[in-house]
C-alpha positions in Angstrom: -8.3 16.7 -24.7 -11.6 15.8 -26.4 -14.0 16.4 -23.6 -17.1 18.7 -24.3 -17.1 22.3 -23.1 -20.8 23.0 -22.4 -20.6 25.9 -19.9 -19.0 29.0 -21.2 -20.1 31.1 -18.2 -18.5 28.6 -15.9 -15.3 28.7 -17.9 -15.0 32.5 -17.5 -15.8 32.3 -13.8 -13.1 29.8 -13.3 -10.6 31.8 -15.3 -11.4 34.9 -13.2 -10.9 33.0 -10.0 -7.8 31.4 -11.3 -6.3 34.8 -12.2 -7.3 36.1 -8.8 -5.7 33.2 -7.0 -2.4 33.3 -8.8 -2.3 37.1 -8.5 -2.8 36.8 -4.7 0.0 34.2 -4.5 2.2 36.5 -6.6 1.7 39.4 -4.2 2.9 37.2 -1.3 5.9 36.0 -3.2 6.7 39.6 -4.3 6.4 41.2 -0.8 10.0 40.4 0.4 11.6 42.1 -2.6 9.9 45.4 -1.9 11.0 45.1 1.8 14.7 45.3 0.8 14.9 49.1 1.2 13.5 49.0 4.7 15.6 46.0 5.7 18.8 47.4 4.3 18.6 51.1 5.1 16.6 51.1 8.4 17.1 47.6 9.8 20.8 47.2 9.1 20.7 44.1 7.0 23.3 43.8 4.2 22.1 43.7 0.6 23.1 40.1 0.5 21.1 39.2 3.6 18.1 41.2 2.4 18.4 39.6 -1.0 18.5 36.1 0.5 15.4 36.8 2.5 13.7 38.1 -0.6 14.6 34.9 -2.5 13.1 32.5 0.0 9.5 32.5 -1.4 10.8 31.7 -4.9 13.0 28.9 -3.5 9.9 27.5 -1.8 8.0 27.5 -5.1 10.8 25.7 -6.9 10.7 23.0 -4.3 7.0 22.2 -4.6 5.7 23.1 -8.1 5.9 19.6 -9.5 4.4 18.1 -6.3 1.4 20.5 -6.4 0.9 19.7 -10.1 0.9 15.9 -9.3 -1.7 16.5 -6.6 -3.8 18.5 -9.1 -3.6 15.6 -11.5 -4.8 13.2 -8.8 -7.5 15.2 -6.9 -8.4 18.1 -9.2 -7.7 21.8 -9.2 -10.3 23.2 -6.9 -8.9 22.0 -3.6 -5.3 22.4 -4.6 -5.8 26.1 -5.4 -8.1 26.8 -2.4 -6.0 24.8 0.0 -2.8 26.2 -1.2 -4.0 29.8 -0.8 -5.3 29.0 2.7 -1.8 27.8 3.6 -0.3 31.0 2.2 -2.7 32.9 4.5 -1.5 30.9 7.5 2.1 31.6 6.4 1.3 35.3 6.2 0.0 35.2 9.8 3.2 33.4 10.9 5.4 36.0 9.2 3.4 38.9 10.8 4.0 37.3 14.2 7.7 36.6 13.6 10.1 38.2 16.0 13.3 37.4 14.1 14.6 37.3 10.6 15.2 33.5 10.7 11.6 32.9 11.6 10.5 35.4 9.0 12.5 33.7 6.4 11.1 30.3 7.3 7.5 31.6 6.9 8.4 33.2 3.6 9.8 29.9 2.5 6.7 28.0 3.6 4.4 30.6 2.0 6.3 30.3 -1.3 5.9 26.5 -1.1 2.1 26.9 -0.7 1.8 29.7 -3.3 3.1 27.3 -6.0 -0.3 25.5 -5.8 -2.0 28.2 -7.9 0.9 28.4 -10.4 0.6 24.6 -11.0 -3.1 24.3 -11.0 -4.6 27.5 -12.4 -3.2 26.9 -15.8 -4.4 23.4 -15.8 -8.0 24.4 -14.9 -8.0 27.1 -17.6 -7.0 24.6 -20.3 -9.5 22.1 -18.9 -12.5 24.5 -19.2 -11.8 26.3 -22.5 -12.0 24.7 -25.9 -8.9 24.6 -28.1 -9.9 27.6 -30.2 -10.1 29.9 -27.1 -7.3 28.5 -24.9 -4.7 30.9 -26.3 -6.8 33.9 -25.3 -7.7 32.4 -21.9 -4.1 31.4 -21.1 -2.9 34.9 -22.3 -5.3 36.4 -19.7 -4.0 34.0 -17.1 -0.4 35.1 -17.8 -1.2 38.6 -16.7 -1.2 37.4 -13.1 2.5 37.9 -12.5 2.7 41.6 -13.6 -0.6 42.3 -11.9 0.6 40.8 -8.6 4.0 42.5 -8.8 2.2 45.8 -9.4 -0.1 45.4 -6.4 2.9 44.6 -4.2 4.9 47.5 -5.6 2.1 50.0 -5.0 1.2 48.9 -1.4 4.2 47.2 0.3 6.8 50.0 0.4 4.3 52.6 1.8 2.8 50.3 4.4 6.2 48.9 5.5 7.6 52.4 6.0 4.5 53.5 7.9 3.9 50.5 10.1 6.7 47.9 9.6 6.9 44.5 8.0 3.8 43.1 9.8 1.5 45.8 8.4 2.8 45.3 4.8 2.0 41.6 5.1 -1.7 42.3 5.8 -2.1 42.8 2.1 -1.2 39.2 1.0 -3.0 37.9 4.1 -6.3 39.4 3.2 -6.0 38.6 -0.5 -5.1 35.0 0.0 -7.7 34.4 2.7 -10.5 35.9 0.6 -9.4 34.1 -2.6 -9.0 30.8 -0.8 -12.7 31.0 0.4 -13.9 32.3 -3.0 -12.1 29.6 -5.0 -13.4 26.8 -2.7 -16.9 28.0 -3.5 -16.6 29.1 -7.1 -14.1 26.8 -8.8 -15.3 23.6 -10.4 -12.9 21.0 -11.8 -13.2 20.7 -15.5 -14.7 17.6 -17.2 -12.1 15.1 -18.2 -11.9 11.5 -19.2 -12.4 8.8 -16.6 -9.4 6.8 -15.4 -9.5 3.1 -16.2 -8.8 1.2 -12.9 -5.6 -0.7 -13.0 -4.5 0.9 -16.3 -1.6 3.5 -16.0 -2.0 6.7 -18.0 0.5 7.1 -20.8 3.6 9.2 -19.9 3.8 12.0 -22.5 7.5 12.5 -21.7 8.2 8.9 -22.9 6.1 8.9 -26.1 7.9 11.8 -27.8 10.4 14.6 -27.2 7.8 17.3 -27.7 7.5 18.4 -24.1 11.2 18.2 -23.5 11.8 20.6 -26.5 9.1 23.1 -25.3 10.8 23.1 -21.8 14.2 23.7 -23.4 12.9 26.5 -25.6 11.3 28.2 -22.6 14.5 28.0 -20.6 16.4 29.8 -23.4 13.7 32.4 -23.8 13.7 33.2 -20.1 17.2 34.9 -20.4 16.2 37.9 -22.5 13.0 38.4 -20.5 14.8 38.6 -17.1 17.8 40.5 -18.6 15.4 43.3 -19.4 13.2 43.1 -16.3 16.3 43.1 -14.0 18.7 45.4 -15.9 16.5 47.5 -18.2 15.9 50.2 -15.6 19.6 50.2 -14.6 20.6 50.5 -18.2 18.4 53.6 -18.7 19.7 55.3 -15.5 23.4 54.5 -15.6 24.2 54.3 -19.3 21.6 56.6 -20.9 21.4 59.1 -18.0 17.6 58.9 -17.6 16.2 60.0 -14.3 15.1 57.2 -12.0 11.5 58.5 -12.1 11.4 58.5 -15.9 13.0 55.1 -16.2 10.7 53.6 -13.6 7.6 55.0 -15.4 8.8 53.5 -18.7 9.6 50.1 -17.3 6.3 50.0 -15.5 4.5 51.0 -18.7 6.4 48.3 -20.6 5.2 45.7 -18.1 1.6 46.7 -18.7 2.1 46.6 -22.5 3.8 43.2 -22.1 0.8 41.9 -20.3 -1.5 43.0 -23.1 0.9 41.5 -25.6 0.6 38.1 -23.9 -3.2 38.2 -24.5 -2.7 39.3 -28.1 -0.3 36.5 -28.9 -2.6 34.0 -27.3 -5.5 35.2 -29.5 -3.1 35.0 -32.5 -2.3 31.3 -31.7 -6.1 30.6 -31.6 -6.5 32.2 -35.0 -3.7 30.3 -36.7 -4.5 27.1 -34.9 -1.0 26.5 -33.6 1.0 27.4 -30.5 4.4 26.6 -31.9 4.2 28.8 -35.0 3.7 32.0 -33.0 6.3 30.7 -30.5 8.8 30.5 -33.4 7.9 34.1 -34.4 8.5 35.2 -30.8 11.9 33.6 -30.6 13.0 35.2 -33.8 11.7 38.6 -32.7 13.4 38.3 -29.2 16.7 37.7 -30.9 16.2 40.7 -33.2 15.2 43.1 -30.5 18.1 42.2 -28.3 20.4 42.9 -31.2 18.7 46.2 -31.7 19.3 47.1 -28.1 23.0 46.2 -28.5 23.2 48.4 -31.6 21.6 51.4 -30.0 24.9 52.8 -28.5 23.9 56.3 -27.2 20.4 56.8 -28.5 18.1 59.7 -27.9 15.3 59.3 -25.4 12.7 58.4 -28.0 14.7 55.6 -29.6 15.6 54.0 -26.3 12.0 54.2 -25.1 10.5 52.7 -28.2 13.0 49.8 -28.6 13.0 48.9 -24.9 9.2 48.8 -24.7 9.1 46.7 -27.8 11.8 44.4 -26.4 10.1 44.0 -23.0 6.8 43.2 -24.8 8.3 40.7 -27.2 10.4 38.8 -24.6 7.5 38.0 -22.4 5.1 36.9 -25.2 6.3 33.3 -25.2 5.0 32.4 -21.7 1.4 31.8 -22.4 2.1 30.0 -25.7 4.5 27.6 -24.0 2.2 27.0 -21.1 -0.8 26.3 -23.3 1.2 24.0 -25.5 2.5 22.0 -22.5 -0.9 21.6 -21.0 -2.5 20.6 -24.3 0.2 18.1 -25.1 0.4 16.6 -21.6 -3.3 15.8 -21.4 -5.7 15.9 -18.5 -3.8 13.3 -16.4 -0.4 14.8 -16.8 -1.0 18.5 -17.2 -0.4 19.4 -13.6 3.0 17.7 -13.4 4.0 19.0 -16.8 3.1 22.6 -15.9 4.9 22.2 -12.6 8.0 21.1 -14.5 7.6 24.0 -16.9 7.4 26.5 -14.0 10.3 24.9 -12.1 12.6 25.1 -15.1 11.8 28.7 -15.7 12.3 29.7 -12.1 15.7 27.9 -12.1 16.7 29.6 -15.3 15.6 33.0 -14.0 17.7 32.5 -10.8 20.7 32.0 -13.1 19.9 34.8 -15.5 20.4 37.6 -12.9 23.9 36.9 -11.7 25.1 35.5 -15.0 24.0 38.5 -17.1 25.1 40.9 -14.4 28.6 39.4 -14.4 28.6 39.6 -18.2 27.6 43.2 -18.2 30.4 44.0 -15.7 32.9 42.2 -17.9 32.0 43.4 -21.4 29.4 46.1 -21.0 25.7 46.4 -21.9 25.9 46.4 -25.7 27.9 43.2 -26.0 26.0 41.6 -23.1 22.7 42.3 -25.0 24.2 40.8 -28.1 25.3 37.7 -26.2 21.8 37.2 -24.8 20.4 37.5 -28.3 22.1 34.2 -29.1 19.9 32.3 -26.7 16.5 32.9 -28.4 18.3 32.3 -31.7 19.4 28.9 -30.3 15.8 28.2 -29.3 14.5 28.5 -32.8 15.6 25.1 -34.2 14.4 23.4 -31.0 10.8 24.5 -31.4 8.8 21.5 -32.6 7.2 21.6 -36.0 3.5 22.2 -36.5 3.1 18.6 -37.8 4.5 17.3 -34.5 2.2 19.6 -32.6 -0.9 18.3 -34.4 0.2 14.7 -34.0 0.3 15.3 -30.2 -3.2 16.9 -29.9 
């Protein structure tokens, strides 16, 4: 991507709007999960039924991520992000007006399909506007969208749902997505990129080398420790180490915040060393080590458990921004949307497997051995990470 980057103020404006857009979409996708207590305890749904309803937005995202990316490659990021958020707002209205759980699930599914637009396009627009020596920082900031959106949903949805029902809780994503759709339509500008040559197809980066395939595979393996800790970290503290639910929740919430800061820090590090794959290798090694440390803890004191878990939850999320930046840079301006869509799709699919697979493993052999088994996956990712020479050949 050799285009000039003349407007630093525009770049930061676009980054801010991209972060806001994906955060708003994440709030919508996260809402159903925080409705589970209401649906299960007060509305009579089984946990399986409530869990299925909570999964529908994520299912919708998996179905459309690559399609949104392809559209961004063709028409640009501005209208993909703004139009997608507008569709999420309409889906929120439909969900608010729903009178049955089937209709509610359909609108959650449609909203998830629309919310995938900002996932696929916001990373693309960030890479397009920032020069190579600042992309790691910019993409690290962009990667804070997910914890920020989950935090907003966690703080607002349960209280609003218990006070006024599902419809009241859905006002939050409705307002956020509607406002951000209008703001992004006004404020986002597509980054400069090379002109297409009429009649000449753009080179497919997936055919020219195995670099992107290897980054996708590495990311799939690194998803498992990340979701192992995000799903089972709190349960491990409460059931195995006898922490109170409040103390465990505060620690996990704090670890999410530290992890978000860590993503930015690793992005800055990649800018400083001039490579995404070298820090990615360091992260994979560290993820394997910290999972083994958790396995070896046994019955630790509070301090040891807190320190190791916070470190582990910080390390295991640090790869996301590195991999996304590497994918976008390698794919180039005409393929970045599709490549980022494929990256997201693979990670969501792996995440959907991680929960039940690791849960079954914990039930079979216990937490320490399950943590040790998960440590094998980032270890397996290390030899798959491309070399720096291959990275520089691609850029």
